[in-house]
C-alpha positions as CSV (number, residue, x, y, z in Angstrom):
1,M,-28.8,75.2,-8.1
2,A,-31.0,78.0,-7.0
3,R,-29.0,81.1,-7.4
4,N,-26.9,82.3,-4.7
5,S,-27.8,79.7,-2.3
6,I,-26.1,76.1,-1.3
7,L,-27.0,73.7,1.4
8,V,-24.2,73.2,4.1
9,I,-24.0,69.9,5.6
10,A,-22.2,69.6,8.8
11,M,-21.0,66.5,10.9
12,L,-20.9,66.5,14.6
13,F,-20.2,63.9,17.1
14,C,-20.9,63.1,20.5
15,T,-18.5,61.1,22.7
16,A,-19.6,59.2,25.7
17,L,-17.1,59.6,28.4
18,A,-16.9,58.2,31.7
19,K,-19.6,58.1,34.0
20,G,-20.6,61.2,35.5
21,Q,-19.3,63.3,33.1
22,D,-21.0,65.0,30.2
23,L,-21.1,64.6,26.6
24,K,-18.2,66.0,24.7
25,V,-19.6,67.2,21.1
26,E,-17.1,68.2,18.1
27,V,-18.0,69.8,14.9
28,S,-16.3,69.0,11.7
29,P,-15.7,71.3,8.7
30,A,-18.8,71.8,6.7
31,F,-19.1,70.7,3.2
32,K,-21.5,72.0,0.4
33,A,-24.1,70.6,-1.8
34,P,-26.6,71.9,-3.9
35,M,-29.6,73.7,-2.2
36,R,-32.3,71.5,-4.3
37,Q,-30.2,68.6,-3.4
38,I,-31.6,67.4,-0.1
39,F,-29.5,65.0,2.3
40,Q,-31.7,61.9,3.4
41,N,-29.2,59.7,4.9
42,H,-25.7,58.6,5.9
43,L,-25.7,54.9,4.5
44,Y,-22.5,53.3,5.5
45,S,-18.9,54.2,6.4
46,D,-15.5,52.3,6.1
47,A,-11.9,53.3,5.8
48,S,-12.3,54.3,2.1
49,G,-14.9,57.0,3.0
50,H,-18.5,57.9,3.2
51,Y,-21.9,56.8,1.3
52,L,-24.7,59.2,1.2
53,F,-28.0,59.4,-0.2
54,F,-29.8,62.5,-1.5
55,Y,-33.3,63.4,-3.2
56,R,-32.4,66.2,-6.3
57,Y,-35.6,68.0,-6.8
58,S,-36.2,69.9,-10.1
59,S,-35.8,73.1,-8.1
60,W,-36.1,74.2,-4.3
61,L,-40.0,74.9,-4.4
62,S,-40.6,71.9,-5.7
63,I,-39.9,70.0,-2.2
64,K,-43.1,68.2,-1.3
65,P,-44.5,64.6,-1.4
66,G,-44.2,63.7,-5.2
67,G,-41.9,66.5,-6.2
68,R,-38.6,64.7,-6.0
69,T,-37.4,64.2,-9.5
70,S,-34.4,61.6,-8.8
71,V,-32.3,59.7,-6.2
72,V,-28.4,60.9,-5.9
73,F,-25.8,58.2,-4.5
74,E,-22.8,59.9,-3.5
75,K,-19.2,58.8,-2.1
76,Y,-17.1,61.0,-0.1
77,D,-13.5,60.4,1.3
78,P,-12.5,60.3,5.0
79,R,-12.2,64.1,4.7
80,F,-15.5,64.7,2.6
81,K,-14.0,65.3,-0.6
82,L,-16.3,64.3,-3.3
83,I,-15.5,61.0,-5.0
84,Y,-18.4,60.5,-7.1
85,S,-21.8,61.5,-7.3
86,K,-24.4,59.4,-9.5
87,D,-28.3,60.4,-10.4
88,L,-29.6,56.5,-10.0
89,E,-32.7,57.2,-11.8
90,E,-35.5,59.5,-12.3
91,I,-38.5,58.8,-10.6
92,A,-41.7,58.5,-12.3
93,P,-45.0,60.1,-11.8
94,K,-46.6,56.7,-10.3
95,S,-43.5,55.8,-8.2
96,H,-41.9,56.4,-4.8
97,S,-38.5,56.2,-3.6
98,A,-38.7,54.5,-0.2
99,G,-35.5,54.7,0.6
100,V,-31.7,53.3,0.3
101,V,-30.1,50.9,2.9
102,F,-26.8,49.4,3.3
103,M,-27.1,45.5,3.4
104,K,-23.9,43.4,3.8
105,D,-21.5,44.2,1.0
106,Q,-24.1,46.2,-1.4
107,F,-26.8,48.9,-0.9
108,V,-30.4,48.6,-1.8
109,W,-32.9,50.8,-3.2
110,I,-36.5,50.5,-2.1
111,R,-38.9,51.8,-4.8
112,T,-42.9,51.1,-4.7
113,E,-44.8,51.7,-7.9
114,R,-48.4,52.1,-8.8
115,N,-50.1,49.9,-11.3
116,E,-53.7,51.3,-11.7
117,S,-54.8,49.2,-14.7
118,D,-54.1,45.9,-12.1
119,E,-54.9,47.8,-8.9
120,Q,-51.8,46.7,-7.7
121,V,-49.0,48.5,-5.9
122,E,-45.3,46.6,-6.5
123,V,-42.3,46.8,-4.3
124,R,-39.1,46.5,-6.0
125,L,-35.5,46.2,-4.9
126,T,-32.6,47.3,-6.7
127,G,-29.1,46.5,-5.6
128,I,-26.6,49.4,-5.8
129,S,-22.7,48.3,-5.9
130,T,-20.0,50.5,-3.8
131,D,-19.1,51.9,-7.4
132,G,-22.7,53.1,-7.7
133,E,-23.9,50.5,-10.5
134,L,-27.2,49.5,-10.5
135,S,-28.3,45.7,-10.6
136,P,-31.6,44.9,-12.3
137,P,-34.8,45.4,-9.9
138,V,-36.4,42.4,-8.3
139,L,-40.2,42.2,-7.6
140,V,-40.7,41.3,-4.1
141,V,-44.2,42.4,-3.2
142,K,-47.6,43.0,-5.1
143,D,-50.4,44.3,-3.1
144,H,-54.0,45.0,-4.4
145,F,-55.7,48.3,-3.4
146,E,-59.1,49.4,-4.2
147,G,-58.9,53.3,-5.4
148,K,-56.5,56.0,-4.5
149,V,-57.8,56.2,-0.9
150,D,-56.8,52.5,-0.2
151,L,-53.1,52.8,-1.7
152,P,-50.9,50.9,0.6
153,E,-47.7,52.1,2.1
154,T,-44.2,50.2,2.6
155,K,-42.2,50.6,5.7
156,W,-39.2,49.1,6.2
157,A,-36.3,48.2,8.7
158,I,-32.7,46.6,8.7
159,S,-31.6,43.9,11.2
160,N,-28.3,45.2,13.2
161,D,-26.3,42.3,11.3
162,T,-27.5,44.2,8.0
163,S,-28.5,40.3,6.9
164,K,-32.4,40.8,7.1
165,L,-34.7,43.5,5.5
166,L,-38.1,43.9,6.5
167,L,-40.9,45.1,4.3
168,A,-44.2,46.0,5.6
169,T,-46.9,46.8,3.2
170,Y,-50.3,47.9,4.3
171,S,-53.0,50.5,3.9
172,D,-54.0,52.6,7.0
173,K,-56.6,54.8,6.3
174,N,-58.4,54.9,9.7
175,Q,-61.3,53.1,8.4
176,S,-63.4,51.6,11.0
177,E,-65.2,48.9,9.1
178,S,-61.8,47.2,7.7
179,K,-59.5,44.8,9.7
180,L,-56.0,46.1,9.3
181,K,-54.2,43.8,6.8
182,M,-50.3,43.7,6.0
183,I,-48.1,41.7,3.9
184,L,-44.8,41.2,5.7
185,T,-41.8,40.4,3.7
186,V,-38.2,39.3,4.8
187,T,-35.5,39.3,2.2
188,D,-31.5,38.2,2.6
189,P,-28.9,40.5,1.1
190,Q,-29.1,38.5,-2.3
191,L,-32.7,40.1,-2.5
192,K,-34.4,36.8,-2.3
193,T,-37.4,36.4,0.1
194,V,-36.7,34.5,3.2
195,W,-40.6,34.4,4.2
196,Q,-43.6,36.6,3.1
197,N,-46.9,36.1,4.9
198,Q,-50.2,38.3,4.7
199,F,-51.5,39.1,8.3
200,E,-55.1,40.4,9.2
201,L,-54.9,41.7,12.8
202,P,-57.9,41.3,14.7
203,Y,-58.7,45.2,15.2
204,S,-60.0,47.8,12.5
205,E,-57.5,50.2,10.9
206,K,-58.6,53.0,13.2
207,Q,-57.7,51.1,16.4
208,L,-54.2,50.7,15.4
209,G,-51.7,53.7,15.9
210,I,-48.4,52.3,14.7
211,Q,-45.1,53.7,16.1
212,S,-42.2,51.8,14.9
213,W,-40.8,48.6,13.5
214,C,-37.8,46.4,13.7
215,I,-36.5,43.1,12.7
216,D,-34.0,40.8,14.6
217,H,-31.2,38.3,12.8
218,A,-33.5,35.3,12.6
219,G,-36.1,37.3,10.5
220,N,-38.7,37.8,13.2
221,I,-40.3,40.9,13.1
222,F,-41.4,43.4,16.0
223,M,-44.1,46.2,16.0
224,I,-45.3,48.8,18.9
225,S,-48.8,50.2,18.4
226,K,-51.2,52.0,20.3
227,V,-54.2,49.5,20.4
228,Y,-57.4,51.8,21.1
229,D,-60.5,50.4,22.8
230,D,-62.8,51.1,20.1
231,D,-63.1,53.1,16.8
232,K,-63.6,56.4,18.4
233,V,-59.9,56.5,19.0
234,K,-60.0,58.5,22.2
235,E,-56.8,58.9,23.7
236,A,-58.7,59.2,27.4
237,K,-61.8,57.7,28.9
238,R,-63.3,58.3,32.3
239,E,-63.5,56.1,35.2
240,E,-64.9,57.0,38.6
241,G,-64.4,60.6,37.9
242,E,-60.9,60.2,36.6
243,R,-59.5,60.4,32.7
244,V,-57.5,57.2,32.2
245,V,-55.5,55.9,29.3
246,A,-58.3,54.7,26.5
247,Y,-55.7,52.3,24.5
248,R,-53.2,49.7,25.2
249,M,-49.3,49.7,24.1
250,V,-48.9,46.5,22.8
251,V,-45.9,44.7,20.9
252,F,-46.5,42.6,18.2
253,K,-44.0,39.9,17.2
254,F,-44.4,38.1,13.9
255,E,-43.0,34.9,13.0
256,A,-42.6,32.9,9.7
257,G,-45.5,30.5,9.5
258,A,-47.5,31.9,12.3
259,D,-51.2,33.0,11.6
260,Q,-51.3,35.8,13.9
261,P,-48.8,37.8,15.9
262,L,-47.8,37.4,19.7
263,E,-49.3,40.4,21.5
264,T,-47.2,41.6,24.9
265,E,-49.0,44.5,26.4
266,L,-46.9,47.0,28.1
267,D,-47.6,48.6,31.8
268,L,-46.7,52.1,31.9
269,G,-49.0,53.0,34.9
270,G,-51.4,55.1,33.5
271,A,-48.8,57.5,31.5
272,F,-50.2,58.9,28.3
273,V,-47.7,58.0,25.5
274,K,-46.9,60.5,23.0
275,N,-44.6,58.5,20.6
276,A,-42.2,55.7,21.0
277,Q,-39.4,54.3,19.1
278,M,-38.2,50.6,19.0
279,A,-34.8,49.1,17.9
280,L,-32.7,45.9,18.5
281,S,-29.6,46.4,20.8
282,P,-26.4,44.9,19.9
283,K,-27.2,42.4,22.3
284,G,-30.1,41.2,20.9
285,D,-33.1,42.4,23.0
286,I,-35.8,45.1,22.1
287,Q,-35.4,48.4,23.6
288,I,-38.2,51.0,23.4
289,V,-37.9,54.6,24.4
290,G,-40.7,57.0,24.3
291,L,-42.1,60.2,25.7
292,F,-45.2,60.4,28.2
293,S,-47.6,62.8,29.7
294,N,-49.6,62.7,32.8
295,D,-52.6,64.1,31.0
296,F,-54.0,62.9,27.6
297,K,-54.0,66.7,26.6
298,G,-51.2,67.6,28.5
299,L,-47.4,68.6,27.8
300,I,-44.6,66.0,27.9
301,Q,-43.1,65.4,31.2
302,G,-40.9,62.5,31.2
303,L,-39.6,59.6,29.2
304,F,-39.8,55.6,29.8
305,F,-37.2,52.8,28.6
306,I,-38.4,49.5,28.3
307,R,-36.5,46.1,27.3
308,I,-38.1,43.2,26.1
309,N,-36.8,39.8,25.2
310,P,-37.3,38.8,21.6
311,L,-37.5,35.1,22.2
312,T,-40.3,35.1,24.8
313,S,-41.6,38.8,24.5
314,A,-41.0,39.0,28.6
315,V,-40.7,42.4,29.9
316,L,-36.9,42.4,31.3
317,L,-36.6,46.0,32.4
318,S,-39.1,49.0,32.5
319,N,-38.0,52.2,33.8
320,K,-40.0,55.9,33.8
321,K,-38.5,59.0,34.5
322,S,-40.1,62.6,34.8
323,L,-38.1,65.1,33.3
324,S,-36.6,68.0,36.0
325,E,-37.3,71.5,35.6
326,E,-33.6,71.6,35.5
327,E,-33.5,69.3,32.3
328,L,-36.5,71.0,30.8
329,N,-34.8,74.7,31.0
330,K,-31.7,72.8,29.3
331,I,-34.0,71.9,26.5
332,G,-35.3,75.3,26.3
333,Y,-39.1,74.3,25.1
334,K,-40.5,74.6,28.6
335,N,-44.0,75.3,28.7
336,I,-46.6,75.6,31.5
337,D,-49.9,73.6,31.7
338,L,-52.0,76.5,33.5
339,K,-54.6,73.9,34.7
340,K,-52.3,71.8,36.9
341,G,-49.2,74.0,37.1
342,E,-47.4,71.3,35.7
343,L,-43.9,72.1,33.4
344,G,-43.2,70.3,30.4
345,L,-42.3,70.2,26.8
346,V,-44.9,71.2,23.8
347,N,-46.3,68.3,21.8
348,T,-44.2,68.9,18.7
349,F,-41.4,66.6,19.0
350,E,-40.6,63.7,16.6
351,F,-38.1,61.0,17.2
352,G,-35.2,60.7,14.8
353,D,-33.0,57.5,15.8
354,L,-32.3,54.9,18.6
355,L,-28.8,54.1,18.3
356,F,-26.2,51.9,20.5
357,L,-22.5,51.9,21.4
358,E,-20.4,49.0,22.3
359,D,-20.7,49.5,26.0
360,G,-24.0,48.9,25.8
361,S,-25.5,52.7,26.4
362,S,-27.8,54.1,23.8
363,F,-28.7,57.3,22.6
364,V,-32.3,58.6,21.6
365,T,-32.6,61.8,19.2
366,V,-35.8,63.9,19.1
367,E,-36.4,67.2,17.2
368,K,-38.8,69.9,17.6
369,V,-41.1,70.4,14.4
370,D,-44.1,72.5,14.0
371,T,-45.7,74.9,11.4
372,I,-47.4,78.4,11.2
373,T,-50.1,79.2,8.9
374,T,-50.8,82.5,8.2
375,T,-53.7,83.9,6.5
376,S,-54.1,87.4,4.6
377,D,-57.6,88.7,4.1
378,F,-57.4,91.6,1.6
379,G,-61.0,93.0,1.9
380,D,-61.9,92.5,-1.6
381,G,-63.1,88.7,-1.0
382,N,-59.7,87.7,-1.8
383,V,-58.0,85.3,0.8
384,S,-54.7,83.9,1.0
385,S,-52.9,81.4,3.2
386,S,-49.1,80.7,3.6
387,T,-47.7,77.7,5.7
388,T,-44.0,77.7,7.3
389,Y,-42.6,74.8,8.1
390,R,-39.9,74.9,11.0
391,S,-37.4,72.4,12.5
392,G,-35.5,73.2,15.5
393,D,-32.9,71.9,17.9
394,I,-31.7,68.2,18.2
395,I,-32.2,66.8,21.8
396,V,-29.9,64.0,22.5
397,L,-31.2,61.7,25.2
398,R,-28.6,59.1,26.8
399,F,-29.3,55.8,28.6
400,D,-26.7,53.9,30.2
401,A,-26.4,49.8,30.0
402,D,-28.9,49.2,32.6
403,G,-31.5,51.3,31.1
404,A,-31.1,54.4,33.6
405,H,-31.5,57.9,31.8
406,K,-28.2,59.9,32.3
407,D,-28.0,63.1,30.7
408,I,-29.6,65.4,27.9
409,H,-27.8,67.4,25.5
410,V,-29.1,70.2,23.0
411,I,-27.3,70.6,19.3
412,P,-28.8,74.0,18.3
413,K,-30.4,74.0,15.0
414,Y,-33.3,76.1,13.2
415,Q,-34.7,75.6,9.5
416,T,-37.6,77.2,8.0
417,N,-39.3,76.6,4.6
418,S,-42.3,77.2,2.6
419,A,-42.4,73.3,1.6
420,Q,-42.2,70.5,4.1
421,L,-38.7,69.9,5.4
422,P,-37.8,66.5,5.9
423,L,-36.2,65.6,9.6
424,G,-33.4,67.8,9.8
425,H,-30.5,65.3,11.1
426,V,-29.3,62.1,10.5
427,A,-27.4,60.1,13.1
428,F,-25.4,56.9,13.3
429,A,-23.4,55.1,15.9
430,G,-19.7,54.4,16.1
431,K,-17.8,52.4,18.5
432,D,-17.8,54.8,21.3
433,R,-19.7,58.0,20.1
434,V,-22.7,59.1,17.8
435,Y,-22.2,61.1,14.6
436,F,-24.8,63.9,13.5
437,F,-25.6,65.3,10.1
438,T,-27.4,68.3,10.0
439,T,-28.1,70.9,7.1
440,R,-28.6,74.3,6.8
441,I,-29.0,76.9,4.2
442,K,-26.8,79.7,3.4
443,K,-26.8,82.7,1.1
444,T,-23.5,83.2,-0.8
């Protein structure tokens, strides 16, 4: 533990009340962890308690990509008293932990390992019992790479019923001469492969700006991405003297046995999409929520909500809403576009989670993240630079079952560090409320 410092983890929850009422926010007592033990995710809760997943670093200053040393799996009782803490395994220099996920009656640890002699990246799954015991790892993906610049990455998603796990392995290095190739793998709770296929999309790596993934109960895979007009990757182009969007927003559907995915283009009325998040609702339809601007270099001025039939890919619902001055003031990160005199949010918000309650309403969380780099010139030829990473308030957006935006709530939070911070919150949905875990550093 770093001397005289601890990591304080608090759990908050937002309760959705009757129509027309604001959200009710309550805060639990904080519980503590060593500062170098960085909270990653809430995995699962039942009557016996809560299961959490951390990375433990060798020191606080080593928190950076590749700096983690081990994965920690912990269980707490319902009042957050620690029951056990287990270091699963140290992560080898050429290995990477992609995460831990709950799948039916066990947990699954997703790991990738680089085998440079064979120029292969291997993805392995390791089962973890509710007692924290490891099962032998299972090799599920092998992907070839050529040189370190071509190293594939692995994204994952879990179906709502936790019966299907998606692993998407691909190298996206923004190369204009290479079509984007990906290996998509679907596994079951026994870590057996349901189906696996390699796809080569008809677009270059540069042309695609992948936003989000999800998978349904049948093992069909969905991806939302920007598809740029060409390899110049410009957000805007000129038509009749006006700047217009220079890409399409497309939902790709991948199915077992198909050679190419089905594409569904989304119509956002000319809005410039800043980012988008996609998930399957409890009813089985695909919901997409995103932030948009009215100008390609402009501020964030609104949000959109889209619902898609996963079987036919037909768009069932599409709502777009500009944020009012009152809502922008409530968020507190108002900025002014001096050229047009429009109000909007600064472009440094990242999506956290898209969550659903039993009544069909949904919550989206976003968080303000940015960096400040300071350069000092000592006048003797020596120049030094330092970067501070900042993570701000959690913004909670609520939509009703019909996709209409209902309200905005702000959970105050502020974190800074000299190493890159992970997203400063984790959220999960209960029956009628959304729970948040947040962290802060406290001197003791």
